[in-house]
C-alpha positions in Angstrom: -2.3 8.8 34.5 -1.4 9.1 30.9 -3.2 6.8 28.6 -0.9 6.0 25.7 -3.1 4.0 23.4 -1.4 5.0 20.1 2.0 4.3 18.2 5.8 3.7 17.2 7.1 4.4 13.7 9.6 3.4 11.0 12.1 6.2 11.1 13.0 5.8 7.5 9.6 7.3 6.6 10.6 10.7 8.0 14.4 10.8 8.1 15.6 13.3 5.6 18.5 12.7 3.3 20.0 15.9 4.5 18.8 17.9 7.5 18.7 21.7 7.2 20.3 24.0 9.7 18.7 24.8 13.0 16.3 27.7 12.7 17.1 31.0 14.6 15.0 31.3 17.7 12.6 33.9 16.4 11.9 31.9 13.2 11.7 28.7 15.2 9.2 30.2 17.6 7.0 31.4 14.7 7.0 27.9 13.2 6.0 26.3 16.5 3.2 28.9 17.1 1.8 28.5 13.7 1.6 24.7 14.1 0.0 25.1 17.6 -2.6 27.6 16.2 -3.5 25.3 13.3 -4.4 22.4 15.6 -6.7 24.6 17.6 -8.4 26.9 15.0 -8.9 24.7 12.0 -11.8 22.3 11.8 -10.8 18.7 11.0 -12.1 15.2 10.6 -10.3 11.9 9.9 -8.7 8.7 10.9 -5.2 8.3 12.3 -3.1 5.3 13.3 -1.2 5.0 16.5 1.8 2.7 16.7 3.6 2.1 20.0 6.0 -0.9 20.3 4.3 -3.8 18.5 0.8 -2.4 19.0 -1.3 -0.5 16.4 -4.6 1.1 16.9 -6.9 3.2 14.5 -8.8 6.1 15.9 -11.4 8.5 14.5 -10.9 12.1 15.5 -12.7 15.3 14.8 -12.5 18.9 15.9 -14.6 22.0 15.3 -13.9 25.6 16.3 -16.4 27.1 18.7 -15.7 30.8 19.0 -12.1 31.0 20.1 -12.1 27.4 21.5 -12.2 23.9 20.0 -14.6 21.0 20.7 -13.1 17.6 19.8 -13.9 14.0 19.8 -11.5 11.0 19.8 -12.9 7.5 19.3 -11.2 4.1 19.0 -12.2 2.3 15.9 -10.7 -1.1 16.9 -10.0 -2.8 20.2 -11.8 -1.7 23.3 -14.4 1.0 22.8 -12.9 4.2 24.2 -14.0 7.8 23.5 -12.7 11.1 24.6 -14.7 14.3 24.3 -13.3 17.7 25.1 -14.5 21.3 25.2 -13.4 24.3 27.2 -15.7 23.4 30.1 -15.1 19.7 30.5 -13.1 16.7 29.2 -14.5 13.3 29.6 -13.5 9.7 28.8 -16.2 7.1 28.0 -15.2 3.5 28.2 -17.4 0.6 27.2 -16.6 -2.9 28.5 -19.2 -5.5 27.6 -22.5 -3.9 28.6 -21.0 -1.6 31.1 -20.4 2.1 30.3 -18.0 4.1 32.5 -17.7 7.8 32.3 -14.8 9.7 33.9 -13.9 13.4 33.9 -10.4 14.0 32.8 -7.7 16.6 33.7 -6.1 16.7 30.3 -8.0 18.4 27.5 -5.4 17.7 24.7 -4.9 14.9 22.3 -3.3 14.4 18.9 -3.2 16.5 16.7 -3.1 19.1 19.6 0.4 18.3 20.9 2.0 21.7 21.2 1.1 24.1 24.1 -1.1 27.1 23.3 1.8 29.4 23.8 4.5 27.4 21.9 7.2 30.0 21.5 9.0 29.4 24.8 9.8 25.8 23.7 12.7 27.3 21.7 14.5 27.7 25.0 14.7 24.0 25.4 14.4 22.6 21.9 16.1 23.1 18.6 13.8 23.4 15.6 14.8 22.6 12.0 13.1 21.7 8.8 14.0 18.3 7.4 12.5 17.9 3.9 9.0 17.1 2.8 6.8 14.1 2.6 3.2 13.1 1.9 0.7 11.9 4.5 -2.9 11.0 4.0 -2.7 12.3 0.4 -1.5 15.8 1.5 2.0 17.4 1.0 3.7 18.2 4.3 6.9 19.6 5.6 9.0 17.7 8.2 9.9 19.8 11.3 12.3 18.4 13.9 11.8 19.5 17.5 14.9 18.2 19.2 15.9 18.6 22.8 19.0 20.6 23.8 19.7 18.4 26.8 18.9 15.0 28.3 15.7 15.9 30.1 13.1 15.6 27.3 12.1 13.6 24.3 12.0 15.1 20.8 9.4 15.0 18.0 9.4 14.9 14.2 6.3 16.5 12.9 5.0 16.5 9.3 2.8 19.5 8.9 0.5 20.4 6.1 2.3 22.7 3.6 -0.7 25.0 3.3 -2.1 25.2 6.8 0.8 23.9 9.1 -1.7 21.4 10.6 0.1 18.3 12.1 -0.5 15.2 9.9 2.1 13.0 11.6 4.0 13.1 14.8 6.8 10.8 15.8 8.2 10.9 19.4 12.0 10.1 19.3 14.6 9.5 21.9 18.0 11.1 22.3 19.4 8.8 19.6 16.7 9.7 17.2 15.0 6.3 17.5 11.2 6.3 17.3 9.2 5.7 20.4 5.7 6.4 19.3 3.9 7.6 16.2 0.6 9.2 15.2 -0.1 9.4 11.5 -3.3 10.4 9.7 -4.6 7.8 7.2 -7.5 10.0 6.2 -8.0 13.7 6.9 -10.4 16.5 5.9 -9.4 20.0 6.9 -11.6 23.1 7.2 -15.2 23.5 8.0 -17.3 21.6 10.6 -17.1 17.8 10.9 -19.6 16.0 8.8 -20.4 13.3 11.3 -21.5 13.1 14.9 -22.4 16.8 15.6 -24.0 15.9 18.9 -23.2 18.3 21.7 -21.0 17.3 24.6 -23.1 14.9 26.8 -24.4 16.4 30.1 -23.2 14.3 33.0 -24.0 16.1 36.3 -23.8 12.8 38.2 -20.1 12.2 37.5 -17.9 13.2 40.4 -15.3 15.8 39.8 -12.0 14.4 38.6 -9.9 16.3 41.1 -9.8 19.0 43.7 -6.8 21.4 44.2 -4.3 20.3 46.8 -4.8 22.6 49.8 -1.6 21.9 51.7 1.4 20.4 50.0 3.0 17.7 52.1 6.3 17.5 50.1 8.5 20.0 48.4 10.6 19.8 45.2 14.0 21.2 45.8 15.1 21.2 42.2 13.5 20.7 38.8 15.1 20.0 35.4 15.6 23.2 33.4 12.4 24.5 31.8 10.0 22.4 33.9 7.4 23.8 36.3 4.5 22.5 38.2 1.3 23.0 36.2 -1.2 21.0 38.4 -1.5 19.7 41.9 -4.8 18.0 42.7 -6.4 15.3 44.9 -8.1 12.6 42.9 -9.4 9.1 42.9 -7.5 6.5 40.8 -8.6 3.1 39.7 -7.4 0.3 42.1 -6.8 2.8 44.9 -8.9 2.7 48.1 -8.5 6.4 48.8 -7.6 9.6 47.1 -4.0 10.3 45.9 -2.3 13.6 45.2 -1.4 14.0 41.6 1.1 16.7 40.6 2.0 17.4 37.0 5.3 19.0 35.8 5.9 20.1 32.2 8.1 22.1 29.9 5.1 22.5 27.6 5.8 19.4 25.5 7.2 16.8 27.9 5.1 15.8 31.0 5.9 14.0 34.2 3.5 13.0 37.0 4.0 12.7 40.7 1.6 10.6 42.7 1.6 10.8 46.5 -0.3 8.4 48.9 0.1 7.3 52.5 2.8 4.6 53.0 1.1 1.8 54.8 4.4 0.0 55.2 8.0 0.8 54.4 8.4 1.6 50.7 11.1 -0.2 48.8 12.6 2.0 46.1 11.6 0.7 42.7 12.9 1.8 39.3 11.1 0.8 36.2 11.1 1.3 32.4 8.6 0.3 29.7 9.8 -2.1 27.1 10.4 0.6 24.5 12.0 2.9 27.1 9.4 5.6 26.5 7.9 5.6 30.0 10.2 5.7 33.1 9.1 5.3 36.7 10.6 5.6 40.2 8.8 4.7 43.4 10.2 5.7 46.8 9.3 6.8 50.3 9.2 10.5 51.2 8.5 10.9 54.9 5.3 9.0 55.6 4.3 9.0 51.9 4.8 6.8 49.0 5.9 8.8 46.0 5.7 7.5 42.4 7.2 9.6 39.6 6.0 8.5 36.2 6.2 10.0 32.7 6.8 9.7 29.0 10.2 11.3 29.6 13.9 10.4 29.7 15.3 8.7 32.8 17.3 11.8 34.0 14.1 13.8 34.2 12.2 11.2 36.3 15.3 10.6 38.5 15.9 14.3 39.0 12.4 14.9 40.2 12.2 11.8 42.4 15.5 12.5 44.2 14.6 16.1 44.8 11.5 15.3 46.9 11.6 16.0 50.6 9.0 16.1 53.4 7.7 19.6 54.0 8.5 20.7 57.5 
């Protein structure tokens, strides 16, 4: 599942006095691609703050180019010790609880500041892009760029990107009313070159079981998806507090992601609809044939509902 251990902002910090016009599609696509490329090709090291609801956490992050790829490390500075290491071959989470160390391979190899997909240009089909003034984050001048949905099926973002490199220095997830849901913001940042600290290679962990196996035979079908969404993963995996494996499907438009979890229904499943306190995460649980289906994501309610109601048993 998603692990959202980061932020929620004060909109006044980024709201411009007067927003510019929406960029034409070719110019918008070029902006998004430049931002995406900067987060993958530029070495960086720093501290950022994650705010979500009333919670705040500080994290250390670093990334260094390795050929055409990026190796990165994300480490919690306060609270529980949690670390994420990613390279093109493996992504792993290390969690320390007391004297116990737990290592888990991950499906997702992206984290802030790597928010946009590698091929970002198609996002202009579903989001409007417009500049909205300038600001200063972590001592660097940056341009605000609004990435706002054209419909009700996705959240938007307000990014503040470095004026020289287009590297994301701050990212605010906003709802359809422009209200902040979550915020990442660098407090310290060094751009360019290799990180100065912790240059250890990715740990070798041959004893860790694979996070997932591809689903061989789908037991449900999705009759309709919100515009722009497609299935990007379908695997069988073990989840905490689950006796057996579950199927985990992921759907995305490149920026907004929704998960579907399928497991045997040991008893009739009562339909449950839930929402996080800030309204950022929405969830529906229902029965589909002999399976319990849970649709969950950092996405608007219409997206989760559309996916959940379009599920049917595969004949």
